[in-house]
N, CA and C atoms as a LAMMPS dump frame, in Angstrom:
ITEM: TIMESTEP
0
ITEM: NUMBER OF ATOMS
654
ITEM: BOX BOUNDS ff ff ff
-5.0000000000000000e+02 5.0000000000000000e+02
-5.0000000000000000e+02 5.0000000000000000e+02
-5.0000000000000000e+02 5.0000000000000000e+02
ITEM: ATOMS id mol type element x y z
1 1 1 N 0.826 -1.207 -0.014
2 1 2 C 0.002 0.002 -0.01
3 1 3 C 0.872 1.253 0.004
4 2 1 N 1.997 1.21 0.754
5 2 2 C 2.874 2.365 0.8
6 2 3 C 3.476 2.628 -0.549
7 3 1 N 3.909 1.577 -1.217
8 3 2 C 4.489 1.731 -2.577
9 3 3 C 3.462 2.286 -3.54
10 4 1 N 2.202 1.801 -3.413
11 4 2 C 1.152 2.28 -4.315
12 4 3 C 0.893 3.774 -4.058
13 5 1 N 0.861 4.162 -2.781
14 5 2 C 0.65 5.572 -2.441
15 5 3 C 1.759 6.47 -2.993
16 6 1 N 3.021 6.025 -2.832
17 6 2 C 4.134 6.781 -3.327
18 6 3 C 4.073 6.931 -4.828
19 7 1 N 3.692 5.855 -5.505
20 7 2 C 3.562 5.881 -6.968
21 7 3 C 2.513 6.863 -7.396
22 8 1 N 1.328 6.848 -6.721
23 8 2 C 0.255 7.749 -7.086
24 8 3 C 0.663 9.196 -6.864
25 9 1 N 1.346 9.466 -5.769
26 9 2 C 1.806 10.837 -5.48
27 9 3 C 2.823 11.281 -6.524
28 10 1 N 3.766 10.384 -6.869
29 10 2 C 4.779 10.704 -7.836
30 10 3 C 4.181 11.045 -9.198
31 11 1 N 3.189 10.286 -9.595
32 11 2 C 2.564 10.511 -10.903
33 11 3 C 1.694 11.781 -10.894
34 12 1 N 0.999 12.045 -9.787
35 12 2 C 0.06 13.176 -9.759
36 12 3 C 0.734 14.486 -9.435
37 13 1 N 1.9 14.463 -8.785
38 13 2 C 2.502 15.7 -8.28
39 13 3 C 2.743 16.723 -9.352
40 14 1 N 3.386 16.328 -10.459
41 14 2 C 3.776 17.272 -11.488
42 14 3 C 2.57 17.968 -12.134
43 15 1 N 1.575 17.197 -12.659
44 15 2 C 0.439 17.873 -13.282
45 15 3 C -0.376 18.708 -12.307
46 16 1 N -0.522 18.255 -11.066
47 16 2 C -1.304 19.034 -10.077
48 16 3 C -0.596 20.343 -9.745
49 17 1 N 0.706 20.262 -9.432
50 17 2 C 1.429 21.48 -9.068
51 17 3 C 1.488 22.472 -10.235
52 18 1 N 1.757 21.967 -11.443
53 18 2 C 1.782 22.863 -12.591
54 18 3 C 0.435 23.495 -12.869
55 19 1 N -0.631 22.704 -12.731
56 19 2 C -1.974 23.247 -12.992
57 19 3 C -2.273 24.45 -12.107
58 20 1 N -1.883 24.342 -10.851
59 20 2 C -2.233 25.4 -9.886
60 20 3 C -1.255 26.574 -9.99
61 21 1 N 0.075 26.283 -10.089
62 21 2 C 1.036 27.376 -10.058
63 21 3 C 1.075 28.167 -11.357
64 22 1 N 0.954 27.493 -12.515
65 22 2 C 0.946 28.233 -13.773
66 22 3 C -0.339 29.053 -13.932
67 23 1 N -1.405 28.564 -13.33
68 23 2 C -2.652 29.338 -13.267
69 23 3 C -2.409 30.696 -12.627
70 24 1 N -1.726 30.666 -11.466
71 24 2 C -1.433 31.925 -10.753
72 24 3 C -0.454 32.787 -11.512
73 25 1 N 0.59 32.181 -12.084
74 25 2 C 1.568 32.955 -12.824
75 25 3 C 0.916 33.673 -14.011
76 26 1 N -0.07 33.02 -14.628
77 26 2 C -0.755 33.62 -15.768
78 26 3 C -1.505 34.888 -15.351
79 27 1 N -2.1 34.865 -14.173
80 27 2 C -2.755 36.082 -13.67
81 27 3 C -1.747 37.239 -13.567
82 28 1 N -0.582 36.927 -12.984
83 28 2 C 0.433 37.949 -12.813
84 28 3 C 0.948 38.482 -14.143
85 29 1 N 1.136 37.603 -15.099
86 29 2 C 1.625 38.033 -16.406
87 29 3 C 0.591 38.944 -17.086
88 30 1 N -0.679 38.541 -17.029
89 30 2 C -1.716 39.348 -17.639
90 30 3 C -1.83 40.718 -16.946
91 31 1 N -1.731 40.709 -15.622
92 31 2 C -1.788 41.995 -14.895
93 31 3 C -0.636 42.923 -15.32
94 32 1 N 0.536 42.363 -15.44
95 32 2 C 1.668 43.19 -15.892
96 32 3 C 1.432 43.724 -17.31
97 33 1 N 0.905 42.866 -18.17
98 33 2 C 0.647 43.3 -19.556
99 33 3 C -0.338 44.469 -19.606
100 34 1 N -1.307 44.473 -18.682
101 34 2 C -2.32 45.523 -18.686
102 34 3 C -1.994 46.65 -17.727
103 35 1 N -0.797 46.697 -17.198
104 35 2 C -0.375 47.894 -16.481
105 35 3 C -0.053 47.746 -15.009
106 36 1 N -0.307 46.594 -14.393
107 36 2 C -0.022 46.406 -12.968
108 36 3 C 1.207 45.517 -12.774
109 37 1 N 2.351 46.065 -12.383
110 37 2 C 3.566 45.275 -12.241
111 37 3 C 3.735 44.643 -10.842
112 38 1 N 2.702 44.663 -10.001
113 38 2 C 2.863 44.216 -8.624
114 38 3 C 3.383 42.787 -8.553
115 39 1 N 2.782 41.867 -9.247
116 39 2 C 3.196 40.464 -9.189
117 39 3 C 4.615 40.303 -9.712
118 40 1 N 4.957 41.032 -10.783
119 40 2 C 6.289 40.962 -11.344
120 40 3 C 7.321 41.488 -10.333
121 41 1 N 7.007 42.573 -9.652
122 41 2 C 7.921 43.16 -8.66
123 41 3 C 8.138 42.206 -7.493
124 42 1 N 7.165 41.361 -7.191
125 42 2 C 7.317 40.392 -6.105
126 42 3 C 7.83 39.032 -6.551
127 43 1 N 8.235 38.925 -7.833
128 43 2 C 8.806 37.681 -8.343
129 43 3 C 7.798 36.572 -8.525
130 44 1 N 6.523 36.916 -8.757
131 44 2 C 5.487 35.885 -8.853
132 44 3 C 5.175 35.475 -10.287
133 45 1 N 5.76 36.163 -11.284
134 45 2 C 5.504 35.777 -12.674
135 45 3 C 6.594 34.769 -13.026
136 46 1 N 6.412 33.542 -12.609
137 46 2 C 7.384 32.5 -12.81
138 46 3 C 6.723 31.133 -12.76
139 47 1 N 7.319 30.202 -13.435
140 47 2 C 6.816 28.813 -13.402
141 47 3 C 7.42 28.041 -12.203
142 48 1 N 8.274 28.69 -11.429
143 48 2 C 8.853 28.039 -10.28
144 48 3 C 7.752 27.793 -9.255
145 49 1 N 7.416 26.548 -9
146 49 2 C 6.275 26.266 -8.093
147 49 3 C 6.52 26.723 -6.652
148 50 1 N 7.81 26.838 -6.275
149 50 2 C 8.096 27.25 -4.882
150 50 3 C 7.612 28.689 -4.614
151 51 1 N 7.457 29.483 -5.685
152 51 2 C 6.966 30.845 -5.516
153 51 3 C 5.457 30.888 -5.297
154 52 1 N 4.764 29.816 -5.619
155 52 2 C 3.292 29.812 -5.604
156 52 3 C 2.7 28.798 -4.634
157 53 1 N 3.472 27.818 -4.217
158 53 2 C 2.881 26.693 -3.478
159 53 3 C 2.372 27.162 -2.105
160 54 1 N 1.158 26.741 -1.837
161 54 2 C 0.606 26.776 -0.473
162 54 3 C 0.538 25.327 -0.025
163 55 1 N 1.196 24.99 1.057
164 55 2 C 1.337 23.583 1.464
165 55 3 C -0.009 22.87 1.531
166 56 1 N -0.983 23.515 2.15
167 56 2 C -2.309 22.898 2.317
168 56 3 C -3.065 22.888 0.971
169 57 1 N -3.18 24.069 0.358
170 57 2 C -4.056 24.219 -0.807
171 57 3 C -3.504 23.614 -2.085
172 58 1 N -2.155 23.65 -2.253
173 58 2 C -1.572 23.181 -3.488
174 58 3 C -1.216 21.695 -3.455
175 59 1 N -0.924 21.165 -2.29
176 59 2 C -0.427 19.787 -2.185
177 59 3 C -1.398 18.891 -1.422
178 60 1 N -1.67 19.212 -0.16
179 60 2 C -2.413 18.275 0.686
180 60 3 C -3.851 18.078 0.24
181 61 1 N -4.589 19.206 0.049
182 61 2 C -6.011 19.072 -0.294
183 61 3 C -6.22 18.378 -1.642
184 62 1 N -5.551 18.801 -2.745
185 62 2 C -5.772 18.08 -4.015
186 62 3 C -5.385 16.616 -3.946
187 63 1 N -4.292 16.258 -3.29
188 63 2 C -3.879 14.852 -3.245
189 63 3 C -4.82 14.018 -2.398
190 64 1 N -5.331 14.6 -1.307
191 64 2 C -6.335 13.87 -0.506
192 64 3 C -7.567 13.577 -1.334
193 65 1 N -8.038 14.552 -2.081
194 65 2 C -9.24 14.355 -2.919
195 65 3 C -8.951 13.308 -3.994
196 66 1 N -7.758 13.406 -4.62
197 66 2 C -7.395 12.404 -5.661
198 66 3 C -7.318 11.015 -5.073
199 67 1 N -6.651 10.879 -3.933
200 67 2 C -6.419 9.543 -3.358
201 67 3 C -7.673 8.933 -2.772
202 68 1 N -8.543 9.774 -2.204
203 68 2 C -9.778 9.247 -1.625
204 68 3 C -10.836 8.977 -2.685
205 69 1 N -10.691 9.628 -3.865
206 69 2 C -11.667 9.458 -4.93
207 69 3 C -13.082 9.656 -4.407
208 70 1 N -13.305 10.799 -3.773
209 70 2 C -14.586 11.053 -3.112
210 70 3 C -15.713 11.365 -4.088
211 71 1 N -15.344 11.645 -5.373
212 71 2 C -16.367 12.01 -6.312
213 71 3 C -16.621 13.514 -6.379
214 72 1 N -16.011 14.27 -5.416
215 72 2 C -16.118 15.703 -5.456
216 72 3 C -15.244 16.303 -6.541
217 73 1 N -15.519 17.525 -6.921
218 73 2 C -14.662 18.255 -7.847
219 73 3 C -13.313 18.459 -7.213
220 74 1 N -12.249 18.238 -7.986
221 74 2 C -10.9 18.498 -7.46
222 74 3 C -10.777 19.945 -7.072
223 75 1 N -10.235 20.171 -5.889
224 75 2 C -10.212 21.522 -5.331
225 75 3 C -8.816 21.803 -4.776
226 76 1 N -8.315 22.997 -5.038
227 76 2 C -7.026 23.378 -4.496
228 76 3 C -6.777 24.866 -4.77
229 77 1 N -5.698 25.371 -4.166
230 77 2 C -5.385 26.78 -4.365
231 77 3 C -3.878 26.971 -4.134
232 78 1 N -3.381 28.07 -4.681
233 78 2 C -2.019 28.481 -4.456
234 78 3 C -2.023 29.812 -3.706
235 79 1 N -0.846 30.318 -3.408
236 79 2 C -0.776 31.679 -2.848
237 79 3 C -1.323 32.629 -3.898
238 80 1 N -2.318 33.437 -3.563
239 80 2 C -2.88 34.325 -4.585
240 80 3 C -1.838 35.308 -5.117
241 81 1 N -1.812 35.463 -6.425
242 81 2 C -0.928 36.475 -7.009
243 81 3 C -1.511 37.857 -6.76
244 82 1 N -0.702 38.785 -6.227
245 82 2 C -1.249 40.11 -5.923
246 82 3 C -1.533 40.92 -7.188
247 83 1 N -2.742 41.407 -7.312
248 83 2 C -3.147 42.255 -8.434
249 83 3 C -3.777 43.523 -7.871
250 84 1 N -3.24 44.668 -8.232
251 84 2 C -3.808 45.955 -7.841
252 84 3 C -4.617 46.459 -9.05
253 85 1 N -5.94 46.191 -9.005
254 85 2 C -6.767 46.504 -10.166
255 85 3 C -6.78 47.996 -10.465
256 86 1 N -6.506 48.85 -9.463
257 86 2 C -6.516 50.268 -9.698
258 86 3 C -5.353 50.707 -10.575
259 87 1 N -4.338 49.858 -10.698
260 87 2 C -3.164 50.206 -11.522
261 87 3 C -3.32 49.721 -12.976
262 88 1 N -4.356 48.962 -13.246
263 88 2 C -4.631 48.577 -14.651
264 88 3 C -5.018 49.793 -15.459
265 89 1 N -4.675 49.778 -16.74
266 89 2 C -4.97 50.93 -17.556
267 89 3 C -6.449 51.211 -17.697
268 90 1 N -7.23 50.115 -17.825
269 90 2 C -8.696 50.224 -17.883
270 90 3 C -9.238 49.188 -16.905
271 91 1 N -9.349 49.556 -15.632
272 91 2 C -9.629 48.556 -14.591
273 91 3 C -10.781 47.6 -14.874
274 92 1 N -11.925 48.114 -15.263
275 92 2 C -13.08 47.224 -15.441
276 92 3 C -12.879 46.302 -16.625
277 93 1 N -12.415 46.824 -17.738
278 93 2 C -12.243 45.987 -18.944
279 93 3 C -11.07 45.036 -18.77
280 94 1 N -9.958 45.549 -18.204
281 94 2 C -8.761 44.713 -18.094
282 94 3 C -8.929 43.63 -17.042
283 95 1 N -9.798 43.85 -16.046
284 95 2 C -10.061 42.834 -15.016
285 95 3 C -10.494 41.516 -15.674
286 96 1 N -11.283 41.614 -16.73
287 96 2 C -11.76 40.417 -17.419
288 96 3 C -10.599 39.579 -17.903
289 97 1 N -9.611 40.235 -18.548
290 97 2 C -8.511 39.468 -19.129
291 97 3 C -7.568 38.935 -18.091
292 98 1 N -7.38 39.705 -17.031
293 98 2 C -6.524 39.239 -15.924
294 98 3 C -7.156 38.008 -15.266
295 99 1 N -8.469 38.049 -15.054
296 99 2 C -9.171 36.903 -14.454
297 99 3 C -9.191 35.709 -15.41
298 100 1 N -9.368 35.967 -16.681
299 100 2 C -9.468 34.85 -17.645
300 100 3 C -8.141 34.196 -17.915
301 101 1 N -7.05 34.85 -17.576
302 101 2 C -5.698 34.307 -17.863
303 101 3 C -5.455 33.01 -17.151
304 102 1 N -5.94 32.878 -15.909
305 102 2 C -5.742 31.641 -15.157
306 102 3 C -6.409 30.446 -15.792
307 103 1 N -7.746 30.501 -16.026
308 103 2 C -8.386 29.409 -16.72
309 103 3 C -7.824 29.18 -18.116
310 104 1 N -7.373 30.26 -18.77
311 104 2 C -6.743 30.114 -20.06
312 104 3 C -5.474 29.283 -20.009
313 105 1 N -4.682 29.458 -18.935
314 105 2 C -3.476 28.649 -18.743
315 105 3 C -3.864 27.18 -18.53
316 106 1 N -4.948 26.938 -17.779
317 106 2 C -5.39 25.561 -17.592
318 106 3 C -5.869 24.95 -18.906
319 107 1 N -6.482 25.747 -19.759
320 107 2 C -6.916 25.238 -21.077
321 107 3 C -5.72 24.827 -21.898
322 108 1 N -4.663 25.676 -21.874
323 108 2 C -3.448 25.332 -22.605
324 108 3 C -2.819 24.051 -22.093
325 109 1 N -2.783 23.901 -20.759
326 109 2 C -2.21 22.686 -20.195
327 109 3 C -3.099 21.464 -20.463
328 110 1 N -4.403 21.674 -20.519
329 110 2 C -5.305 20.59 -20.852
330 110 3 C -4.984 20.059 -22.245
331 111 1 N -4.784 20.932 -23.187
332 111 2 C -4.422 20.5 -24.551
333 111 3 C -3.06 19.818 -24.559
334 112 1 N -2.089 20.348 -23.774
335 112 2 C -0.76 19.733 -23.706
336 112 3 C -0.86 18.277 -23.189
337 113 1 N -1.586 18.108 -22.055
338 113 2 C -1.665 16.754 -21.47
339 113 3 C -2.483 15.809 -22.37
340 114 1 N -3.463 16.333 -23.089
341 114 2 C -4.209 15.492 -24.005
342 114 3 C -3.301 15.024 -25.158
343 115 1 N -2.445 15.923 -25.664
344 115 2 C -1.495 15.547 -26.714
345 115 3 C -0.473 14.533 -26.161
346 116 1 N -0.067 14.754 -24.885
347 116 2 C 0.895 13.824 -24.238
348 116 3 C 0.278 12.443 -24.096
349 117 1 N -1.013 12.409 -23.738
350 117 2 C -1.72 11.148 -23.595
351 117 3 C -1.824 10.429 -24.938
352 118 1 N -2.094 11.181 -25.981
353 118 2 C -2.183 10.602 -27.307
354 118 3 C -0.84 10.001 -27.699
355 119 1 N 0.241 10.732 -27.41
356 119 2 C 1.58 10.235 -27.691
357 119 3 C 1.875 8.936 -26.936
358 120 1 N 1.496 8.884 -25.639
359 120 2 C 1.751 7.691 -24.838
360 120 3 C 1.022 6.508 -25.432
361 121 1 N -0.175 6.717 -25.97
362 121 2 C -0.937 5.631 -26.544
363 121 3 C -0.33 5.17 -27.884
364 122 1 N 0.318 6.073 -28.593
365 122 2 C 0.852 5.755 -29.916
366 122 3 C 2.209 5.079 -29.823
367 123 1 N 2.925 5.27 -28.729
368 123 2 C 4.26 4.669 -28.601
369 123 3 C 4.155 3.142 -28.376
370 124 1 N 5.148 2.394 -28.822
371 124 2 C 5.156 0.981 -28.5
372 124 3 C 5.182 0.788 -26.987
373 125 1 N 4.439 -0.189 -26.496
374 125 2 C 4.356 -0.364 -25.038
375 125 3 C 5.718 -0.701 -24.463
376 126 1 N 6.088 0.052 -23.404
377 126 2 C 7.341 -0.182 -22.731
378 126 3 C 7.216 0.229 -21.264
379 127 1 N 8.317 0.269 -20.561
380 127 2 C 8.331 0.565 -19.12
381 127 3 C 7.76 1.954 -18.804
382 128 1 N 7.87 2.891 -19.739
383 128 2 C 7.488 4.281 -19.478
384 128 3 C 6.06 4.611 -19.919
385 129 1 N 5.458 3.826 -20.776
386 129 2 C 4.188 4.238 -21.345
387 129 3 C 3.059 4.266 -20.314
388 130 1 N 3.045 3.321 -19.369
389 130 2 C 1.994 3.322 -18.372
390 130 3 C 2.094 4.523 -17.434
391 131 1 N 3.288 4.844 -16.877
392 131 2 C 3.371 6.075 -16.083
393 131 3 C 3.057 7.325 -16.87
394 132 1 N 3.485 7.402 -18.132
395 132 2 C 3.157 8.544 -18.969
396 132 3 C 1.663 8.688 -19.136
397 133 1 N 0.994 7.543 -19.361
398 133 2 C -0.452 7.563 -19.563
399 133 3 C -1.154 8.044 -18.3
400 134 1 N -0.757 7.498 -17.137
401 134 2 C -1.418 7.901 -15.896
402 134 3 C -1.165 9.367 -15.563
403 135 1 N 0.055 9.875 -15.799
404 135 2 C 0.353 11.269 -15.53
405 135 3 C -0.469 12.156 -16.434
406 136 1 N -0.56 11.782 -17.713
407 136 2 C -1.337 12.589 -18.682
408 136 3 C -2.826 12.591 -18.297
409 137 1 N -3.333 11.446 -17.844
410 137 2 C -4.75 11.374 -17.421
411 137 3 C -5.03 12.296 -16.247
412 138 1 N -4.082 12.336 -15.311
413 138 2 C -4.222 13.238 -14.148
414 138 3 C -4.171 14.677 -14.656
415 139 1 N -3.236 14.968 -15.572
416 139 2 C -3.129 16.326 -16.117
417 139 3 C -4.402 16.788 -16.805
418 140 1 N -5.005 15.892 -17.581
419 140 2 C -6.261 16.227 -18.259
420 140 3 C -7.356 16.483 -17.246
421 141 1 N -7.472 15.588 -16.275
422 141 2 C -8.541 15.685 -15.261
423 141 3 C -8.394 16.94 -14.385
424 142 1 N -7.149 17.178 -13.924
425 142 2 C -6.923 18.313 -13.022
426 142 3 C -7.171 19.643 -13.736
427 143 1 N -6.629 19.803 -14.931
428 143 2 C -6.792 21.08 -15.617
429 143 3 C -8.224 21.342 -16.059
430 144 1 N -8.929 20.272 -16.457
431 144 2 C -10.326 20.451 -16.779
432 144 3 C -11.12 20.877 -15.593
433 145 1 N -10.914 20.19 -14.455
434 145 2 C -11.658 20.536 -13.241
435 145 3 C -11.34 21.934 -12.747
436 146 1 N -10.052 22.303 -12.72
437 146 2 C -9.682 23.626 -12.22
438 146 3 C -10.163 24.734 -13.156
439 147 1 N -10.121 24.495 -14.458
440 147 2 C -10.625 25.507 -15.386
441 147 3 C -12.106 25.755 -15.196
442 148 1 N -12.881 24.67 -15.144
443 148 2 C -14.319 24.807 -14.986
444 148 3 C -14.661 25.388 -13.608
445 149 1 N -13.993 24.907 -12.579
446 149 2 C -14.232 25.429 -11.241
447 149 3 C -13.962 26.903 -11.143
448 150 1 N -12.855 27.344 -11.674
449 150 2 C -12.48 28.765 -11.561
450 150 3 C -13.353 29.659 -12.412
451 151 1 N -14.023 29.116 -13.388
452 151 2 C -14.983 29.928 -14.193
453 151 3 C -16.356 29.969 -13.567
454 152 1 N -16.551 29.275 -12.435
455 152 2 C -17.838 29.333 -11.723
456 152 3 C -18.057 30.795 -11.288
457 153 1 N -19.235 31.387 -11.6
458 153 2 C -19.445 32.81 -11.387
459 153 3 C -19.708 33.179 -9.916
460 154 1 N -18.682 33.046 -9.117
461 154 2 C -18.796 33.397 -7.704
462 154 3 C -17.494 34.078 -7.299
463 155 1 N -17.554 35.347 -6.887
464 155 2 C -16.327 35.986 -6.363
465 155 3 C -15.876 35.239 -5.112
466 156 1 N -14.564 35.067 -4.908
467 156 2 C -13.435 35.64 -5.638
468 156 3 C -12.893 34.723 -6.754
469 157 1 N -13.627 33.737 -7.19
470 157 2 C -13.197 32.908 -8.304
471 157 3 C -13.101 33.743 -9.57
472 158 1 N -12.33 33.261 -10.53
473 158 2 C -12.115 34.042 -11.766
474 158 3 C -13.419 34.32 -12.483
475 159 1 N -14.338 33.353 -12.457
476 159 2 C -15.619 33.575 -13.091
477 159 3 C -16.4 34.681 -12.442
478 160 1 N -16.264 34.842 -11.135
479 160 2 C -16.907 35.94 -10.441
480 160 3 C -16.353 37.275 -10.861
481 161 1 N -15.007 37.342 -11.003
482 161 2 C -14.361 38.6 -11.439
483 161 3 C -14.734 38.929 -12.871
484 162 1 N -14.832 37.897 -13.714
485 162 2 C -15.274 38.128 -15.087
486 162 3 C -16.677 38.693 -15.122
487 163 1 N -17.556 38.116 -14.277
488 163 2 C -18.932 38.624 -14.195
489 163 3 C -18.974 40.065 -13.733
490 164 1 N -18.165 40.418 -12.73
491 164 2 C -18.1 41.786 -12.256
492 164 3 C -17.671 42.73 -13.377
493 165 1 N -16.74 42.261 -14.193
494 165 2 C -16.264 43.084 -15.309
495 165 3 C -17.338 43.306 -16.362
496 166 1 N -18.233 42.331 -16.538
497 166 2 C -19.215 42.402 -17.621
498 166 3 C -20.536 43.033 -17.189
499 167 1 N -20.857 42.949 -15.915
500 167 2 C -22.157 43.459 -15.429
501 167 3 C -22.182 44.989 -15.45
502 168 1 N -23.387 45.596 -15.57
503 168 2 C -23.483 47.06 -15.399
504 168 3 C -22.935 47.462 -14.049
505 169 1 N -22.494 48.698 -13.926
506 169 2 C -21.748 49.137 -12.732
507 169 3 C -22.529 48.885 -11.451
508 170 1 N -23.777 49.243 -11.408
509 170 2 C -24.542 49.086 -10.177
510 170 3 C -24.65 47.627 -9.777
511 171 1 N -25 46.77 -10.756
512 171 2 C -25.115 45.344 -10.492
513 171 3 C -23.751 44.74 -10.149
514 172 1 N -22.697 45.219 -10.822
515 172 2 C -21.344 44.702 -10.566
516 172 3 C -20.922 45.023 -9.128
517 173 1 N -21.241 46.231 -8.66
518 173 2 C -20.86 46.6 -7.293
519 173 3 C -21.55 45.719 -6.271
520 174 1 N -22.854 45.461 -6.476
521 174 2 C -23.592 44.602 -5.535
522 174 3 C -23.059 43.175 -5.596
523 175 1 N -22.805 42.7 -6.803
524 175 2 C -22.317 41.321 -6.94
525 175 3 C -20.932 41.149 -6.337
526 176 1 N -20.066 42.157 -6.483
527 176 2 C -18.708 42.08 -5.937
528 176 3 C -18.697 41.993 -4.404
529 177 1 N -19.803 42.482 -3.781
530 177 2 C -19.87 42.424 -2.305
531 177 3 C -19.998 41.005 -1.789
532 178 1 N -20.336 40.044 -2.683
533 178 2 C -20.374 38.629 -2.291
534 178 3 C -19.01 38.059 -2.01
535 179 1 N -17.941 38.761 -2.419
536 179 2 C -16.612 38.171 -2.321
537 179 3 C -16.231 37.733 -0.92
538 180 1 N -16.601 38.483 0.089
539 180 2 C -16.246 38.107 1.464
540 180 3 C -16.923 36.841 1.908
541 181 1 N -18.024 36.453 1.262
542 181 2 C -18.737 35.228 1.586
543 181 3 C -18.414 34.098 0.584
544 182 1 N -17.634 34.406 -0.441
545 182 2 C -17.451 33.474 -1.536
546 182 3 C -16.801 32.172 -1.118
547 183 1 N -15.719 32.248 -0.348
548 183 2 C -15.005 31.024 0.015
549 183 3 C -15.826 30.128 0.911
550 184 1 N -16.487 30.663 1.962
551 184 2 C -17.393 29.769 2.763
552 184 3 C -18.503 29.159 1.902
553 185 1 N -19.065 29.944 0.972
554 185 2 C -20.127 29.385 0.114
555 185 3 C -19.562 28.253 -0.728
556 186 1 N -18.35 28.461 -1.236
557 186 2 C -17.734 27.448 -2.079
558 186 3 C -17.467 26.151 -1.297
559 187 1 N -17 26.272 -0.072
560 187 2 C -16.725 25.088 0.754
561 187 3 C -18.034 24.345 1.038
562 188 1 N -19.105 25.071 1.324
563 188 2 C -20.381 24.422 1.579
564 188 3 C -20.82 23.651 0.355
565 189 1 N -20.732 24.288 -0.831
566 189 2 C -21.124 23.629 -2.068
567 189 3 C -20.251 22.406 -2.335
568 190 1 N -18.965 22.492 -2
569 190 2 C -18.025 21.398 -2.262
570 190 3 C -18.35 20.198 -1.388
571 191 1 N -18.491 20.399 -0.087
572 191 2 C -18.629 19.281 0.825
573 191 3 C -20.055 18.745 0.911
574 192 1 N -21.025 19.462 0.363
575 192 2 C -22.378 18.9 0.26
576 192 3 C -22.59 18.176 -1.047
577 193 1 N -21.61 18.264 -1.947
578 193 2 C -21.742 17.604 -3.248
579 193 3 C -22.479 18.423 -4.296
580 194 1 N -23.01 19.602 -3.894
581 194 2 C -23.755 20.425 -4.856
582 194 3 C -22.837 20.983 -5.952
583 195 1 N -21.594 21.281 -5.568
584 195 2 C -20.665 21.815 -6.566
585 195 3 C -20.392 20.783 -7.648
586 196 1 N -20.227 19.541 -7.23
587 196 2 C -20.025 18.432 -8.196
588 196 3 C -21.242 18.303 -9.109
589 197 1 N -22.45 18.391 -8.551
590 197 2 C -23.658 18.277 -9.347
591 197 3 C -23.743 19.379 -10.406
592 198 1 N -23.296 20.586 -10.008
593 198 2 C -23.379 21.733 -10.917
594 198 3 C -22.321 21.664 -11.995
595 199 1 N -21.118 21.246 -11.652
596 199 2 C -19.987 21.361 -12.576
597 199 3 C -19.699 20.094 -13.382
598 200 1 N -20.113 18.931 -12.87
599 200 2 C -19.805 17.689 -13.57
600 200 3 C -20.31 17.656 -15.019
601 201 1 N -21.542 18.12 -15.312
602 201 2 C -21.978 18.137 -16.719
603 201 3 C -21.117 19.013 -17.6
604 202 1 N -20.63 20.127 -17.056
605 202 2 C -19.769 21.017 -17.828
606 202 3 C -18.424 20.331 -18.089
607 203 1 N -17.864 19.72 -17.036
608 203 2 C -16.603 19.011 -17.165
609 203 3 C -16.707 17.893 -18.211
610 204 1 N -17.804 17.138 -18.154
611 204 2 C -17.985 16.055 -19.115
612 204 3 C -18.083 16.609 -20.528
613 205 1 N -18.744 17.755 -20.684
614 205 2 C -18.86 18.384 -21.998
615 205 3 C -17.494 18.8 -22.536
616 206 1 N -16.67 19.402 -21.673
617 206 2 C -15.319 19.8 -22.068
618 206 3 C -14.496 18.579 -22.494
619 207 1 N -14.587 17.508 -21.717
620 207 2 C -13.833 16.298 -22.045
621 207 3 C -14.301 15.668 -23.35
622 208 1 N -15.568 15.763 -23.635
623 208 2 C -16.07 15.232 -24.916
624 208 3 C -15.459 16.003 -26.102
625 209 1 N -15.37 17.327 -25.946
626 209 2 C -14.796 18.143 -27.005
627 209 3 C -13.326 17.842 -27.171
628 210 1 N -12.59 17.743 -26.075
629 210 2 C -11.156 17.431 -26.126
630 210 3 C -10.941 16.017 -26.683
631 211 1 N -11.784 15.087 -26.263
632 211 2 C -11.705 13.731 -26.792
633 211 3 C -11.891 13.696 -28.29
634 212 1 N -12.837 14.494 -28.77
635 212 2 C -13.087 14.551 -30.231
636 212 3 C -11.881 15.151 -30.963
637 213 1 N -11.316 16.251 -30.399
638 213 2 C -10.189 16.917 -31.062
639 213 3 C -8.967 16.036 -31.142
640 214 1 N -8.711 15.261 -30.079
641 214 2 C -7.484 14.447 -30.024
642 214 3 C -7.771 12.957 -30.289
643 215 1 N -9.026 12.645 -30.594
644 215 2 C -9.394 11.26 -30.832
645 215 3 C -9.066 10.356 -29.652
646 216 1 N -9.54 10.826 -28.473
647 216 2 C -9.349 10.082 -27.231
648 216 3 C -10.728 9.699 -26.688
649 217 1 N -10.852 8.515 -26.093
650 217 2 C -12.163 8.04 -25.639
651 217 3 C -12.536 8.555 -24.236
652 218 1 N -12.704 9.816 -24.113
653 218 2 C -13.131 10.406 -22.832
654 218 3 C -14.645 10.231 -22.693
């Protein structure tokens, strides 16, 4: 059992850590592009996971969910990248792109791991193909789940910030006030299984599209 656990952690660690840390780095890069250098000044626009890792949110929580296979949506977080929206050139409009950069990074990694999985299936079977396949499957699952989860329209998730950017000013201001309750609401939805019920059909739809594009049986 110990060997099996070590193997599962070894296979899952890279795609899980990259999915969460590159998500955060993408926010910082987008913020710098649109005028806010805060994340860059703090050294957070980097693929170095040590700059983004939160021990509990990036490692322990995702691996516990993966290993227990509870059926819940994979959940995790990194150290938030600091963004000063007031320093953006066009705060309301640019907020949308800064928020969308994280899920966009997960979409790019989803395509990468899907291509990696296709490659593993095409190679002659050898000692490396099974670990490659399992790692790619985790990469596909993690990035799909995190992309869809972060697009959920609830502040402070990216989907909530995108909604604030798109709503009329009065409605956006009222909606943004939900942010202080957003994390507790999300935890309630997660542990009651409601979040899984809401997001699973979307995740399955994304996987169907990716499976069609890469000719994979998702």
